[in-house]
C-alpha positions as CSV (number, residue, x, y, z in Angstrom):
1,X,32.3,-138.8,-24.2
2,X,29.0,-137.6,-25.8
3,X,28.3,-133.9,-25.5
4,X,25.5,-131.6,-26.6
5,X,27.4,-130.7,-29.8
6,X,27.0,-134.3,-31.1
7,X,23.4,-134.7,-30.0
8,X,22.1,-134.9,-33.5
9,X,24.6,-137.5,-34.6
10,X,23.7,-140.1,-32.0
11,X,22.4,-143.6,-32.8
12,X,19.7,-145.2,-30.7
13,X,18.5,-148.8,-30.1
14,X,15.0,-149.5,-28.8
15,X,13.8,-152.6,-27.0
16,X,10.2,-153.1,-25.8
17,X,8.6,-155.6,-23.4
18,X,5.0,-156.2,-22.8
19,X,1.8,-155.0,-24.3
20,X,0.7,-153.3,-27.6
21,X,0.4,-150.0,-25.6
22,X,4.1,-150.2,-24.8
23,X,5.0,-150.8,-28.4
24,X,3.0,-147.8,-29.5
25,X,4.7,-145.6,-27.0
26,X,8.2,-146.8,-27.9
27,X,7.4,-145.9,-31.5
28,X,6.4,-142.4,-30.4
29,X,9.7,-142.1,-28.4
30,X,11.6,-143.2,-31.5
31,X,9.9,-140.6,-33.6
32,X,10.6,-137.9,-31.0
33,X,14.3,-138.9,-31.1
34,X,14.3,-138.8,-34.9
35,X,12.9,-135.3,-34.7
36,X,16.0,-134.3,-32.7
37,X,18.3,-136.0,-35.3
38,X,18.9,-139.2,-33.3
39,X,18.5,-142.1,-35.7
40,X,17.9,-145.8,-35.1
41,X,21.1,-147.8,-35.1
42,X,21.2,-150.1,-38.1
43,X,22.0,-153.8,-38.0
44,X,25.6,-154.2,-37.0
45,X,25.9,-150.6,-35.8
46,X,26.9,-149.7,-32.3
47,X,24.3,-147.6,-30.5
48,X,25.1,-144.6,-28.4
49,X,21.8,-144.8,-26.5
50,X,19.6,-147.8,-25.7
51,X,16.0,-147.2,-24.7
52,X,14.3,-150.1,-22.8
53,X,10.6,-149.8,-22.3
54,X,9.8,-152.3,-19.6
55,X,6.9,-154.5,-18.4
56,X,6.1,-155.6,-14.9
57,X,3.0,-157.8,-15.3
58,X,4.7,-160.7,-13.7
59,X,7.9,-161.4,-11.6
60,X,9.2,-163.2,-14.7
61,X,8.7,-159.9,-16.7
62,X,10.8,-158.1,-14.1
63,X,13.5,-160.7,-14.3
64,X,13.7,-160.5,-18.1
65,X,13.9,-156.8,-18.0
66,X,16.9,-156.9,-15.6
67,X,18.6,-159.6,-17.6
68,X,18.2,-157.7,-20.9
69,X,19.4,-154.4,-19.5
70,X,22.5,-156.1,-18.1
71,X,23.1,-157.9,-21.4
72,X,22.9,-154.6,-23.3
73,X,25.5,-153.1,-21.0
74,X,27.9,-156.0,-21.4
75,X,27.5,-155.9,-25.2
76,X,27.6,-152.1,-25.5
77,X,29.4,-150.8,-22.4
78,X,29.8,-147.3,-24.0
79,X,26.1,-146.8,-24.5
80,X,23.9,-144.9,-22.1
81,X,20.8,-146.9,-21.2
82,X,17.4,-145.2,-20.6
83,X,14.8,-147.3,-18.8
84,X,11.1,-146.5,-18.7
85,X,7.8,-148.4,-18.5
86,X,6.0,-150.3,-15.7
87,X,9.1,-151.9,-14.1
88,X,10.8,-148.6,-14.0
89,X,7.7,-147.0,-12.5
90,X,7.3,-149.6,-9.8
91,X,10.9,-150.3,-8.9
92,X,12.9,-147.2,-9.9
93,X,15.6,-147.6,-7.2
94,X,16.2,-151.3,-8.3
95,X,16.5,-150.2,-11.9
96,X,18.8,-147.3,-11.2
97,X,21.3,-149.7,-9.5
98,X,21.7,-151.8,-12.6
99,X,25.1,-151.0,-14.2
100,X,24.9,-148.9,-17.3
101,X,21.6,-147.3,-16.5
102,X,21.8,-143.5,-16.9
103,X,18.1,-142.5,-16.8
104,X,15.0,-144.0,-15.2
105,X,11.7,-142.5,-16.3
106,X,8.2,-143.3,-15.2
107,X,5.3,-144.1,-17.5
108,X,4.0,-140.5,-17.7
109,X,7.5,-139.2,-18.5
110,X,8.2,-141.0,-21.7
111,X,7.5,-137.9,-23.7
112,X,10.3,-136.1,-21.9
113,X,13.1,-138.6,-22.7
114,X,14.9,-136.3,-25.2
115,X,15.0,-133.5,-22.5
116,X,16.3,-136.0,-19.9
117,X,18.9,-137.2,-22.4
118,X,20.1,-133.6,-23.0
119,X,20.4,-133.1,-19.2
120,X,22.3,-136.3,-18.8
121,X,24.7,-135.4,-21.6
122,X,25.3,-132.0,-20.0
123,X,25.7,-133.1,-16.4
124,X,26.5,-136.8,-16.5
125,X,24.7,-137.4,-13.3
126,X,22.2,-140.3,-13.0
127,X,18.5,-139.2,-13.3
128,X,15.4,-140.7,-11.7
129,X,12.1,-139.2,-13.0
130,X,9.2,-140.9,-11.3
131,X,5.8,-139.4,-10.6
132,X,3.9,-141.3,-7.9
133,X,1.0,-143.2,-9.5
134,X,-1.6,-141.4,-7.4
135,X,-0.3,-138.1,-8.8
136,X,-0.3,-139.1,-12.5
137,X,-2.9,-136.9,-14.3
138,X,-1.5,-136.3,-17.8
139,X,-2.5,-138.3,-20.9
140,X,0.2,-138.5,-23.5
141,X,-1.1,-139.4,-26.9
142,X,0.5,-141.9,-29.2
143,X,-0.2,-143.2,-32.7
144,X,2.7,-145.0,-34.3
145,X,3.5,-147.7,-36.7
146,X,7.0,-148.7,-35.9
147,X,8.0,-151.6,-38.2
148,X,4.5,-152.8,-38.7
149,X,1.9,-152.2,-41.3
150,X,-0.7,-151.6,-38.6
151,X,-0.8,-148.4,-36.6
152,X,-1.4,-148.4,-32.8
153,X,-3.6,-145.6,-31.5
154,X,-3.4,-145.0,-27.8
155,X,-6.8,-143.7,-26.7
156,X,-6.6,-144.3,-22.9
157,X,-4.2,-144.9,-20.1
158,X,-4.4,-146.1,-16.5
159,X,-6.9,-148.1,-14.6
160,X,-9.3,-147.7,-11.6
161,X,-10.2,-151.3,-11.1
162,X,-7.6,-152.5,-8.7
163,X,-8.1,-156.2,-9.4
164,X,-6.4,-158.1,-6.5
165,X,-3.7,-159.8,-8.7
166,X,-2.7,-156.7,-10.7
167,X,-0.1,-153.9,-10.3
168,X,-1.1,-151.9,-13.4
169,X,-3.0,-149.1,-11.5
170,X,0.1,-148.6,-9.4
171,X,2.3,-148.6,-12.5
172,X,0.0,-146.6,-14.9
173,X,-2.1,-144.4,-12.5
174,X,-5.8,-143.6,-12.7
175,X,-7.9,-144.0,-15.8
176,X,-7.6,-141.0,-18.2
177,X,-7.9,-140.4,-21.9
178,X,-7.8,-137.8,-24.6
179,X,-10.8,-136.4,-26.4
180,X,-12.7,-137.9,-29.4
181,X,-11.6,-134.9,-31.5
182,X,-7.9,-135.4,-30.7
183,X,-8.1,-139.2,-31.4
184,X,-9.9,-138.6,-34.8
185,X,-7.2,-136.1,-35.7
186,X,-4.5,-138.7,-35.1
187,X,-6.4,-141.2,-37.2
188,X,-6.6,-138.6,-40.0
189,X,-2.9,-138.1,-39.9
190,X,-2.4,-141.9,-40.1
191,X,-4.5,-142.0,-43.2
192,X,-2.4,-139.1,-44.7
193,X,0.7,-141.3,-44.0
194,X,-0.8,-144.1,-46.0
195,X,-2.0,-146.2,-43.0
196,X,-4.9,-148.5,-43.7
197,X,-5.4,-150.3,-40.3
198,X,-5.4,-148.9,-36.7
199,X,-5.4,-151.0,-33.5
200,X,-7.1,-149.1,-30.7
201,X,-5.0,-149.6,-27.5
202,X,-5.0,-148.6,-23.9
203,X,-5.0,-150.1,-20.4
204,X,-8.8,-150.1,-20.0
205,X,-10.1,-148.7,-23.3
206,X,-13.8,-149.2,-22.4
207,X,-13.3,-146.5,-19.8
208,X,-12.5,-143.9,-22.5
209,X,-13.8,-140.5,-21.6
210,X,-13.9,-141.0,-17.8
211,X,-11.3,-138.4,-17.1
212,X,-10.9,-136.5,-20.4
213,X,-11.5,-132.8,-21.0
214,X,-13.2,-132.8,-24.4
215,X,-13.3,-129.6,-26.4
216,X,-17.1,-130.2,-26.7
217,X,-17.6,-129.6,-23.0
218,X,-19.7,-132.8,-22.7
219,X,-19.1,-136.2,-21.5
220,X,-17.7,-138.6,-24.1
221,X,-17.5,-142.4,-24.1
222,X,-16.0,-145.3,-26.1
223,X,-19.0,-145.6,-28.3
224,X,-18.7,-141.9,-29.3
225,X,-15.1,-142.5,-30.1
226,X,-15.6,-145.5,-32.4
227,X,-18.5,-143.9,-34.2
228,X,-16.3,-140.9,-35.1
229,X,-13.3,-143.0,-36.0
230,X,-15.4,-145.0,-38.4
231,X,-16.0,-141.9,-40.4
232,X,-12.3,-141.1,-41.1
233,X,-11.6,-141.4,-44.8
234,X,-8.7,-143.6,-45.7
235,X,-8.7,-145.9,-42.7
236,X,-10.1,-149.2,-43.9
237,X,-9.7,-151.2,-40.7
238,X,-9.9,-150.8,-37.0
239,X,-9.3,-153.4,-34.3
240,X,-10.2,-153.1,-30.7
241,X,-7.2,-154.5,-28.8
242,X,-8.8,-155.5,-25.6
243,X,-12.0,-154.4,-23.8
244,X,-13.4,-155.4,-20.4
245,X,-16.6,-157.5,-20.7
246,X,-18.6,-155.3,-18.4
247,X,-17.7,-152.3,-20.6
248,X,-18.4,-154.1,-23.9
249,X,-22.0,-152.9,-24.2
250,X,-24.5,-154.3,-26.6
251,X,-24.5,-150.9,-28.4
252,X,-20.7,-151.3,-29.1
253,X,-21.2,-154.8,-30.4
254,X,-24.1,-153.8,-32.6
255,X,-22.2,-150.8,-33.9
256,X,-19.1,-152.9,-34.8
257,X,-21.3,-155.5,-36.6
258,X,-22.8,-152.8,-38.9
259,X,-19.8,-150.5,-39.2
260,X,-17.8,-149.6,-42.2
261,X,-14.3,-150.3,-40.9
262,X,-14.4,-152.1,-37.5
263,X,-13.3,-155.7,-38.0
264,X,-15.1,-158.8,-36.6
265,X,-12.4,-159.2,-34.0
266,X,-12.6,-158.9,-30.3
267,X,-10.2,-159.5,-27.5
268,X,-11.9,-159.9,-24.1
269,X,-10.2,-160.7,-20.8
270,X,-12.0,-163.4,-18.8
271,X,-9.1,-164.3,-16.4
272,X,-11.0,-167.2,-14.9
273,X,-14.1,-169.2,-15.7
274,X,-15.1,-169.7,-12.0
275,X,-17.4,-167.2,-10.4
276,X,-15.8,-167.8,-7.0
277,X,-12.3,-166.9,-8.3
278,X,-13.6,-163.9,-10.2
279,X,-15.0,-162.6,-6.9
280,X,-11.6,-163.1,-5.3
281,X,-10.0,-161.3,-8.2
282,X,-12.4,-158.4,-7.7
283,X,-13.5,-158.6,-11.4
284,X,-16.5,-156.6,-12.5
285,X,-18.6,-159.3,-14.0
286,X,-19.5,-163.0,-13.7
287,X,-19.4,-165.9,-16.1
288,X,-23.1,-165.4,-17.0
289,X,-22.4,-161.8,-18.3
290,X,-19.3,-163.0,-20.1
291,X,-21.3,-165.8,-21.9
292,X,-23.9,-163.2,-22.9
293,X,-21.3,-161.0,-24.5
294,X,-19.8,-163.9,-26.5
295,X,-23.3,-165.0,-27.6
296,X,-24.2,-161.5,-28.7
297,X,-21.0,-161.2,-30.8
298,X,-21.6,-164.6,-32.5
299,X,-25.2,-163.8,-33.1
300,X,-24.4,-160.6,-35.0
301,X,-20.9,-161.7,-36.4
302,X,-20.8,-165.5,-36.7
303,X,-17.4,-165.3,-38.4
304,X,-15.8,-163.1,-35.6
305,X,-12.5,-164.0,-34.1
306,X,-12.7,-163.8,-30.2
307,X,-9.5,-163.9,-28.2
308,X,-9.7,-164.4,-24.5
309,X,-7.2,-163.7,-21.7
310,X,-7.0,-166.3,-18.9
311,X,-5.0,-166.5,-15.7
312,X,-4.4,-170.0,-14.3
313,X,-3.3,-171.0,-10.8
314,X,-4.4,-167.8,-9.1
315,X,-4.7,-167.8,-5.4
316,X,-8.0,-169.3,-4.5
317,X,-8.2,-171.4,-7.6
318,X,-8.7,-174.8,-6.1
319,X,-8.8,-178.0,-8.2
320,X,-12.6,-177.8,-8.4
321,X,-12.6,-174.1,-9.4
322,X,-10.0,-174.8,-12.1
323,X,-12.2,-177.6,-13.5
324,X,-15.1,-175.2,-13.5
325,X,-13.0,-172.7,-15.4
326,X,-11.8,-175.2,-18.0
327,X,-15.4,-176.5,-18.5
328,X,-16.6,-172.9,-18.9
329,X,-13.9,-172.1,-21.5
330,X,-14.6,-175.3,-23.4
331,X,-18.3,-174.3,-23.7
332,X,-17.6,-170.9,-25.3
333,X,-17.5,-170.4,-29.1
334,X,-14.2,-168.5,-28.8
335,X,-11.2,-168.7,-31.1
336,X,-8.1,-168.6,-29.0
337,X,-6.9,-168.3,-25.4
338,X,-4.0,-166.1,-24.2
339,X,-2.9,-168.0,-21.1
340,X,-0.8,-166.6,-18.2
341,X,0.3,-168.5,-15.1
342,X,-0.5,-166.4,-12.0
343,X,2.5,-164.5,-10.6
344,X,2.8,-163.1,-7.1
345,X,3.1,-159.3,-7.2
346,X,4.2,-157.4,-4.1
347,X,1.6,-155.1,-2.6
348,X,-1.4,-156.8,-4.2
349,X,-4.5,-157.8,-2.3
350,X,-4.3,-161.3,-3.7
351,X,-1.5,-162.1,-1.2
352,X,-4.1,-162.0,1.5
353,X,-5.8,-165.1,0.0
354,X,-4.6,-168.2,1.8
355,X,-5.0,-170.9,-0.9
356,X,-2.0,-171.1,-3.2
357,X,-1.2,-173.3,-6.2
358,X,2.2,-174.9,-6.7
359,X,4.4,-174.1,-9.7
360,X,4.1,-177.7,-10.9
361,X,0.3,-177.5,-10.8
362,X,0.3,-174.1,-12.5
363,X,2.3,-175.6,-15.3
364,X,-0.1,-178.5,-15.6
365,X,-3.1,-176.1,-15.8
366,X,-1.4,-174.0,-18.4
367,X,-0.9,-177.1,-20.6
368,X,-4.5,-178.1,-20.1
369,X,-5.7,-174.7,-21.3
370,X,-3.2,-174.6,-24.1
371,X,-4.7,-177.8,-25.5
372,X,-8.1,-176.3,-25.4
373,X,-6.8,-173.2,-27.1
374,X,-5.0,-175.1,-29.8
375,X,-8.1,-177.1,-30.6
376,X,-10.4,-174.1,-30.7
377,X,-8.0,-172.1,-32.9
378,X,-7.6,-175.1,-35.3
379,X,-11.4,-175.6,-35.5
380,X,-12.0,-171.8,-36.1
381,X,-9.3,-171.5,-38.8
382,X,-10.4,-174.8,-40.5
383,X,-14.0,-173.6,-40.8
384,X,-12.9,-170.9,-43.3
385,X,-10.8,-173.1,-45.6
386,X,-12.0,-172.9,-49.2
387,X,-13.5,-169.4,-48.6
388,X,-12.2,-166.0,-49.7
389,X,-11.5,-163.2,-47.2
390,X,-9.9,-159.8,-47.4
391,X,-6.3,-159.7,-46.2
392,X,-4.1,-156.6,-45.5
393,X,-0.7,-157.7,-46.8
394,X,2.5,-156.9,-44.9
395,X,6.1,-156.7,-46.3
396,X,8.2,-159.8,-45.9
397,X,11.9,-160.7,-46.1
398,X,13.3,-161.3,-49.6
399,X,12.3,-164.7,-50.9
400,X,9.7,-165.4,-48.2
401,X,5.9,-165.4,-48.7
402,X,4.1,-162.2,-47.7
403,X,2.0,-162.3,-44.5
404,X,-1.1,-160.6,-43.3
405,X,-4.4,-160.9,-41.5
406,X,-7.9,-161.5,-42.7
407,X,-10.7,-159.2,-41.5
408,X,-11.4,-161.8,-38.8
409,X,-7.8,-162.0,-37.7
410,X,-6.6,-165.2,-39.3
411,X,-2.9,-165.1,-40.1
412,X,-2.1,-166.1,-43.7
413,X,1.0,-166.7,-45.8
414,X,0.6,-165.9,-49.5
415,X,2.9,-165.6,-52.5
416,X,2.3,-162.1,-53.7
417,X,4.4,-159.3,-55.3
418,X,6.0,-156.9,-52.9
419,X,4.2,-153.9,-54.5
420,X,1.0,-155.2,-52.8
421,X,2.5,-154.4,-49.3
422,X,-0.1,-152.4,-47.3
423,X,-2.8,-153.3,-49.8
424,X,-6.0,-155.2,-49.0
425,X,-6.5,-158.1,-51.4
426,X,-9.0,-161.0,-51.6
427,X,-7.3,-164.3,-50.7
428,X,-8.5,-167.8,-50.9
429,X,-7.7,-169.8,-47.8
430,X,-6.2,-173.2,-48.7
431,X,-4.7,-175.1,-45.8
432,X,-3.5,-175.0,-42.2
433,X,0.2,-174.4,-41.6
434,X,1.3,-176.0,-38.3
435,X,3.4,-173.8,-36.0
436,X,5.4,-174.5,-32.9
437,X,3.3,-172.0,-30.9
438,X,0.0,-173.9,-31.6
439,X,-1.4,-171.0,-33.7
440,X,-3.1,-171.9,-36.9
441,X,-1.5,-170.0,-39.8
442,X,-3.1,-170.5,-43.2
443,X,-1.6,-170.9,-46.6
444,X,-3.5,-168.8,-49.1
445,X,-3.5,-167.6,-52.7
446,X,-4.6,-164.5,-54.4
447,X,-8.2,-164.7,-55.7
448,X,-7.3,-162.7,-58.8
449,X,-4.0,-162.0,-60.5
450,X,-3.2,-158.4,-59.6
C-alpha cells in the first residue's frame, strides 16, 4: 500500500479528453506532480496513479470517459485513479461510484490534486472535491507544452453565454481571467524555456478581462492582451484557438493582420448557418455578422486559414433550416469545418424545443457537411502548392518525416534532420497527401539545405 514516505517515488499516467484547454491543464498538473517527485510512467511501466481529465461536451464524451476509467482499473487494479474535468464537475457522484476512483475533483480544484493525493494516501478514504459552478471564482493559470512543440497558454476560463445546447457554464463557472501582466510573464517564461509558438486558449477568450483584477487597476480586454503578447521577445508565433464571432472585433482582426507574431489563422464557432436556429441556440450573432467577419479576415489576410465549428441536427433544425445552413457554409471562403452532431444534455434549455432530429438524419447531415469541409480543405491547401511558407518543425519518430504547420496552419510532412526540431524553416509545398480523416496534409521540402 502506498504511504507518504513513498510519495516521491510514485509513477503517474495522464489521460486527457476534450479541448486544448484540458490538455494545457493536464500538462500543468503533470508539472506539479513532477515538482513533488512524481514522474510519468514510461512505456511498459505500471502506474501508481492515473489522472483522467474528462470532457462532457456530449453524452458520447461522458460514455467514453466512463469506459476509459473502467478500462484503466481493469488493466491497473492497484493504481489509484484521480478524475477531474467537466464530467467530474457535472456528475461527481456518478464518477465516484466507478470502481477504482479514489479522488473526484472539479475544474477549479485541479491545482490542488497533489494535496488531495497526500490526503488520500494518509487516510485512504474516497474524496469528492466539487465547488458548485455558481461559486467558482478563482482563475488558475496554465501554460504548458506537454509532448508538443507548441505551448498552450490559458488566458480565460468559464462562460456567461448559456447557449441553449451547452453545459459548459455549469461545468466551468462564470467567465474570469488573469491580468495582461500575468499572461505576458508566462509568455516570457515560455520563451526562456525555448518555446517558439503559443496557442491562446480558454473557454471564451474574447471575454478576457471581464472579471480579472489587473495590477493596473483599469479594465483590460483581449485586444490589450494580444498587443502586449506580441511584444514578448523569443515568441515567434501566436495562434488564437477559438473566438466568438461577436467578440472578434475589426480591431482584433486588423491588429493580427499587421502584427509581428500573430499567425493568419482563425478558429470561429458558427454552430449553424441558419438564423432561425441561431436564435433558438441563443447565440450572440447572426449569419450576416458572421459573413462580415470572414470577409474582413480575407480582405486583410487572403491566405488566412479559417476553421469553423458547426453543430448539425440541433433541436429546431428542420430540413429547410439545415439546407440554409449548408448553403451558407458553402458560400463562405473558409478552410475547414469542425462538425459535431447535436447531443442532448440534461438541464439545458434546448430540451424545451419540440422539433427533434433522428440519429439517422444527424448522421446524414454530418456526412453532407464533411464533404463540404473536405472539398474546402483540399481547395485551400491546393492553392498554396508550389509556394514557399515558413514551417515550425516538430520532432518525429525515428525514420519518419518530420511534421509541422505553416504560418497559415497547413500540416506538412518534410524530410529534415532532427536538429531542426522546434526551428522555423522555409518549406516548398509540393503535393497533397490523402488522409483517412479528410484533412489535406502536404508533402514539402526544405527550400534551402540547412
